ZALO-344975 format. One record per residue: residue in three letters; x, y, z of N, C-alpha, C in turn. Coordinates in Angstrom, 3 decimals, m for minus. Layout:
REM residues N
  aa   n_east  n_north     n_up  ca_east ca_north    ca_up   c_east  c_north     c_up
 ALA        X        Y        Z        X        Y        Z        X        Y        Z
...
This chain:
REM residues 137
  aa   n_east  n_north     n_up  ca_east ca_north    ca_up   c_east  c_north     c_up
 MET    6.943   63.297  m32.923    8.069   62.886  m33.732    8.759   61.701  m33.053
 TYR    8.980   60.673  m33.821    9.651   59.484  m33.299   11.138   59.529  m33.647
 PRO   11.983   58.915  m32.835   13.412   58.869  m33.145   13.663   58.115  m34.454
 ILE   14.505   58.670  m35.296   14.820   58.066  m36.589   15.409   56.664  m36.418
 ALA   16.221   56.469  m35.399   16.814   55.147  m35.165   15.738   54.083  m34.942
 LEU   14.623   54.486  m34.340   13.513   53.567  m34.101   12.739   53.286  m35.379
 THR   12.484   54.333  m36.169   11.582   54.196  m37.311   12.256   53.762  m38.610
 THR   13.564   53.921  m38.706   14.243   53.576  m39.964   13.979   52.133  m40.396
 PRO   14.113   51.134  m39.529   13.822   49.764  m39.984   12.363   49.580  m40.404
 MET   11.455   50.275  m39.750   10.035   50.185  m40.099    9.778   50.799  m41.466
 ALA   10.437   51.903  m41.755   10.309   52.541  m43.068   10.943   51.672  m44.144
 GLN   12.102   51.102  m43.829   12.806   50.270  m44.811   12.049   48.991  m45.136
 ASP   11.174   48.563  m44.240   10.348   47.387  m44.514    9.595   47.571  m45.824
 LEU    9.160   48.794  m46.111    8.464   49.078  m47.364    9.409   49.562  m48.464
 THR   10.327   50.447  m48.131   11.204   50.977  m49.189   12.113   49.888  m49.759
 ASP   12.562   48.960  m48.943   13.366   47.849  m49.452   12.548   46.934  m50.357
 PHE   11.239   47.050  m50.276   10.334   46.216  m51.075    9.877   46.937  m52.349
 GLY   10.344   48.182  m52.543   10.012   48.896  m53.774    9.089   50.084  m53.616
 PHE    8.657   50.378  m52.387    7.842   51.560  m52.151    8.763   52.779  m52.086
 GLU    8.378   53.849  m52.745    9.155   55.081  m52.717    8.699   55.939  m51.542
 ALA    9.647   56.341  m50.705    9.326   57.182  m49.554    9.113   58.618  m50.006
 LEU    8.041   59.216  m49.528    7.748   60.631  m49.761    7.934   61.336  m48.429
 SER    8.853   62.284  m48.367    9.155   62.890  m47.076    8.849   64.378  m47.001
 THR    8.396   64.973  m48.109    8.046   66.391  m48.089    6.696   66.603  m48.761
 PRO    6.007   67.686  m48.416    4.748   67.994  m49.098    4.942   68.170  m50.605
 ALA    6.069   68.736  m51.002    6.332   68.944  m52.435    6.423   67.607  m53.173
 GLU    7.049   66.620  m52.551    7.130   65.292  m53.180    5.736   64.680  m53.314
 VAL    4.919   64.826  m52.291    3.553   64.299  m52.336    2.770   64.982  m53.448
 GLU    2.836   66.301  m53.498    2.141   67.035  m54.555    2.604   66.594  m55.934
 GLN    3.900   66.441  m56.093    4.459   66.072  m57.392    3.903   64.739  m57.888
 VAL    3.763   63.755  m56.987    3.323   62.439  m57.439    1.803   62.256  m57.431
 LEU    1.085   63.023  m56.632   m0.367   62.816  m56.553   m1.195   63.897  m57.245
 GLU   m0.652   65.078  m57.389   m1.425   66.195  m57.949   m1.933   65.897  m59.360
 ASN   m1.052   65.484  m60.236   m1.420   65.213  m61.637   m1.125   63.765  m61.992
 GLN   m1.388   62.900  m61.049   m1.057   61.494  m61.181   m1.889   60.822  m62.266
 GLU   m1.217   60.056  m63.107   m1.897   59.254  m64.124   m1.647   57.789  m63.829
 GLY   m2.614   56.960  m64.125   m2.482   55.545  m63.814   m2.826   55.287  m62.364
 THR   m2.254   54.227  m61.820   m2.594   53.827  m60.458   m1.396   53.982  m59.529
 ALA   m1.699   54.311  m58.278   m0.673   54.465  m57.247   m1.230   54.001  m55.914
 LEU   m0.428   53.241  m55.195   m0.771   52.800  m53.851    0.072   53.601  m52.872
 VAL   m0.578   54.172  m51.861    0.120   54.957  m50.845   m0.152   54.335  m49.481
 VAL    0.915   53.960  m48.797    0.808   53.410  m47.442    1.229   54.484  m46.462
 ILE    0.328   54.826  m45.545    0.692   55.694  m44.427    1.191   54.757  m43.334
 ASN    2.488   54.735  m43.175    3.166   53.833  m42.256    3.080   54.388  m40.831
 SER    3.323   53.525  m39.861    3.206   53.913  m38.463    4.069   52.999  m37.605
 VAL    4.316   53.427  m36.361    5.094   52.605  m35.430    4.235   51.576  m34.701
 CYS    2.941   51.634  m34.844    2.057   50.764  m34.068    2.177   49.301  m34.499
 GLY    1.716   48.449  m33.635    1.764   47.018  m33.900    0.945   46.591  m35.095
 CYS   m0.175   47.267  m35.347   m0.998   46.866  m36.493   m0.329   47.242  m37.815
 ALA    0.554   48.224  m37.802    1.330   48.526  m39.009    2.341   47.416  m39.243
 ALA    3.004   46.994  m38.177    4.047   45.972  m38.286    3.491   44.605  m38.643
 ALA    2.387   44.221  m38.018    1.859   42.869  m38.187    0.831   42.742  m39.290
 MET    0.212   43.865  m39.684   m0.905   43.767  m40.612   m0.743   44.654  m41.845
 ALA   m0.557   45.954  m41.657   m0.558   46.891  m42.787    0.629   46.687  m43.727
 ARG    1.840   46.725  m43.184    3.013   46.577  m44.063    3.046   45.196  m44.727
 PRO    2.882   44.104  m43.961    2.877   42.791  m44.628    1.733   42.653  m45.640
 GLY    0.564   43.187  m45.297   m0.575   43.109  m46.216   m0.322   43.874  m47.500
 ALA    0.258   45.060  m47.384    0.577   45.858  m48.571    1.592   45.130  m49.442
 LYS    2.613   44.566  m48.819    3.646   43.860  m49.585    3.076   42.618  m50.275
 LEU    2.245   41.860  m49.576    1.618   40.686  m50.187    0.732   41.082  m51.367
 SER    0.036   42.190  m51.229   m0.937   42.585  m52.252   m0.298   42.914  m53.591
 VAL    0.922   43.403  m53.583    1.541   43.844  m54.840    2.382   42.753  m55.500
 GLN    2.270   41.521  m55.018    3.044   40.431  m55.598    2.340   39.726  m56.745
 GLY    1.112   40.126  m57.053    0.390   39.502  m58.151    0.604   40.241  m59.465
 GLU   m0.053   39.736  m60.510    0.051   40.366  m61.826   m0.628   41.728  m61.858
 LYS   m1.796   41.817  m61.255   m2.518   43.092  m61.188   m2.006   43.852  m59.984
 ARG   m1.402   45.007  m60.236   m0.865   45.811  m59.148   m0.758   47.248  m59.620
 PRO   m0.718   48.181  m58.682   m0.585   49.591  m59.063    0.751   49.850  m59.770
 ALA    0.743   50.840  m60.628    1.962   51.204  m61.362    3.007   51.808  m60.437
 LYS    2.572   52.539  m59.435    3.483   53.228  m58.513    3.164   52.834  m57.084
 LEU    4.210   52.748  m56.258    4.073   52.411  m54.844    4.773   53.482  m54.017
 TYR    4.038   54.088  m53.085    4.583   55.166  m52.261    4.290   54.899  m50.790
 THR    5.054   55.583  m49.936    4.811   55.517  m48.507    5.217   56.823  m47.842
 VAL    4.481   57.181  m46.815    4.854   58.271  m45.904    4.800   57.682  m44.504
 PHE    5.536   58.288  m43.579    5.591   57.750  m42.230    4.978   58.758  m41.269
 ALA    3.812   58.407  m40.723    3.138   59.270  m39.752    4.025   59.406  m38.513
 GLY    4.150   60.610  m38.004    4.971   60.852  m36.833    6.426   61.095  m37.156
 VAL    6.794   60.934  m38.418    8.160   61.201  m38.871    8.102   62.214  m40.008
 ASP    7.433   61.825  m41.091    7.247   62.711  m42.247    5.935   63.472  m42.038
 THR    5.898   64.269  m40.996    4.648   64.884  m40.539    3.979   65.727  m41.613
 GLU    4.727   66.616  m42.242    4.133   67.496  m43.249    3.744   66.725  m44.508
 ALA    4.550   65.748  m44.897    4.211   64.923  m46.060    2.955   64.101  m45.781
 THR    2.859   63.567  m44.567    1.674   62.796  m44.191    0.435   63.678  m44.226
 GLN    0.546   64.895  m43.711   m0.581   65.825  m43.748   m1.006   66.111  m45.182
 LYS   m0.033   66.256  m46.078   m0.351   66.526  m47.487   m1.070   65.335  m48.107
 VAL   m0.622   64.112  m47.813   m1.325   62.926  m48.321   m2.755   62.926  m47.807
 ARG   m2.929   63.263  m46.542   m4.274   63.246  m45.946   m5.207   64.246  m46.617
 GLU   m4.675   65.306  m47.191   m5.515   66.239  m47.951   m6.123   65.544  m49.161
 PHE   m5.405   64.604  m49.749   m5.914   63.856  m50.898   m6.904   62.773  m50.477
 LEU   m7.002   62.505  m49.172   m7.885   61.459  m48.657   m9.218   61.993  m48.146
 ALA   m9.434   63.277  m48.246  m10.690   63.870  m47.775  m11.861   63.205  m48.487
 PRO  m12.929   62.938  m47.786  m13.341   63.429  m46.478  m12.982   62.494  m45.321
 TYR  m12.115   61.512  m45.551  m11.760   60.584  m44.482  m10.923   61.297  m43.420
 PRO  m11.152   60.965  m42.160  m10.339   61.566  m41.081   m8.936   60.962  m41.073
 PRO   m7.989   61.646  m40.423   m6.623   61.106  m40.326   m6.635   59.706  m39.719
 SER   m5.812   58.852  m40.301   m5.741   57.470  m39.862   m4.345   56.940  m40.166
 SER   m3.764   56.257  m39.192   m2.500   55.584  m39.467   m2.424   54.331  m38.594
 PRO   m2.050   53.232  m39.194   m1.710   53.116  m40.595   m2.961   53.211  m41.467
 ALA   m2.710   53.418  m42.733   m3.784   53.466  m43.720   m3.182   53.130  m45.082
 ILE   m4.030   52.668  m45.992   m3.568   52.309  m47.334   m4.579   52.856  m48.337
 ALA   m4.072   53.637  m49.298   m4.946   54.292  m50.271   m4.540   53.922  m51.688
 LEU   m5.533   53.657  m52.518   m5.310   53.407  m53.937   m5.887   54.576  m54.728
 PHE   m5.051   55.150  m55.567   m5.455   56.258  m56.430   m5.430   55.809  m57.884
 LYS   m6.353   56.325  m58.662   m6.347   56.108  m60.107   m6.581   57.454  m60.762
 ASP   m5.646   57.845  m61.608   m5.715   59.125  m62.309   m5.992   60.278  m61.345
 GLY   m5.314   60.243  m60.204   m5.407   61.324  m59.234   m6.618   61.290  m58.325
 LYS   m7.463   60.290  m58.458   m8.659   60.187  m57.619   m8.538   58.987  m56.676
 LEU   m8.941   59.205  m55.443   m8.975   58.118  m54.469  m10.080   57.147  m54.862
 VAL   m9.712   55.860  m55.067  m10.708   54.873  m55.486  m10.909   53.756  m54.467
 HIS   m9.972   53.607  m53.532  m10.096   52.559  m52.515   m9.262   52.986  m51.313
 PHE   m9.816   52.781  m50.111   m9.113   53.260  m48.925   m9.352   52.327  m47.759
 LEU   m8.259   51.937  m47.113   m8.329   51.151  m45.887   m7.860   52.024  m44.738
 GLU   m8.775   52.358  m43.856   m8.435   53.105  m42.650   m7.913   52.132  m41.604
 ARG   m7.375   52.692  m40.542   m6.875   51.854  m39.445   m7.940   50.867  m38.982
 ARG   m9.181   51.297  m38.907  m10.247   50.412  m38.429  m10.472   49.220  m39.355
 HIS  m10.044   49.323  m40.621  m10.138   48.200  m41.560   m8.903   47.298  m41.488
 ILE   m7.860   47.782  m40.824   m6.581   47.069  m40.751   m6.415   46.373  m39.401
 GLU   m6.678   47.111  m38.343   m6.456   46.638  m36.981   m7.241   45.356  m36.718
 GLY   m6.534   44.336  m36.229   m7.188   43.080  m35.868   m7.432   42.126  m37.021
 ARG   m7.004   42.484  m38.221   m7.194   41.606  m39.372   m5.834   41.068  m39.830
 PRO   m5.772   39.818  m40.196   m4.503   39.255  m40.666   m4.033   39.940  m41.955
 ALA   m2.734   39.946  m42.148   m2.148   40.557  m43.343   m2.739   39.968  m44.622
 GLN   m3.025   38.685  m44.618   m3.578   38.036  m45.815   m4.948   38.618  m46.180
 ILE   m5.760   38.926  m45.191   m7.088   39.524  m45.447   m6.922   40.925  m46.037
 ILE   m5.988   41.688  m45.512   m5.710   43.023  m46.041   m5.225   42.913  m47.485
 ALA   m4.324   41.969  m47.732   m3.812   41.759  m49.087   m4.937   41.380  m50.042
 GLU   m5.829   40.499  m49.626   m6.944   40.087  m50.492   m7.870   41.270  m50.790
 ASN   m8.126   42.095  m49.777   m8.939   43.290  m49.983   m8.304   44.185  m51.041
 LEU   m7.008   44.416  m50.918   m6.308   45.276  m51.879   m6.258   44.639  m53.258
 LYS   m6.013   43.334  m53.326   m5.976   42.652  m54.618   m7.306   42.765  m55.340
 SER   m8.388   42.703  m54.597   m9.717   42.880  m55.191   m9.850   44.270  m55.801
 ALA   m9.359   45.274  m55.100   m9.370   46.636  m55.643   m8.473   46.737  m56.866
 PHE   m7.337   46.063  m56.850   m6.438   46.084  m58.005   m7.111   45.476  m59.227
 GLU   m7.878   44.420  m59.012   m8.598   43.785  m60.133   m9.555   44.782  m60.782
 THR  m10.149   45.623  m59.981  m11.111   46.592  m60.498  m10.432   47.800  m61.137
 TYR   m9.374   48.304  m60.529   m8.810   49.595  m60.928   m7.469   49.552  m61.655
 CYS   m6.751   48.440  m61.584   m5.405   48.406  m62.194   m5.413   47.678  m63.532
């Protein structure tokens, strides 16, 4: 568990941009269990690759015409139970943070694990997501 004073600005980086924070398993279930349309879920983190790559890449990706209908985020190490619930929807992928998942009608259709994020510029992450949006949104 990370101190809230440390993580609040990192969480607000996405919520101030329009991502809805999910902080309980019930909230995750409510939005993903019977989800219709498209939803992007960012598993946020305190690591440098979240700050320099994942969050900026996610924000850049949703600035085009094609974008998911819903934007959500959970914070690994803070929203522990909510993050675990999101990870149940990501099976068979192992836990990863940061990570970015695109769902369509309740099914995972595109997923960026940490290994796809780490070391890549935010623009590359955004382009990867935009390509998925073209296909699924």
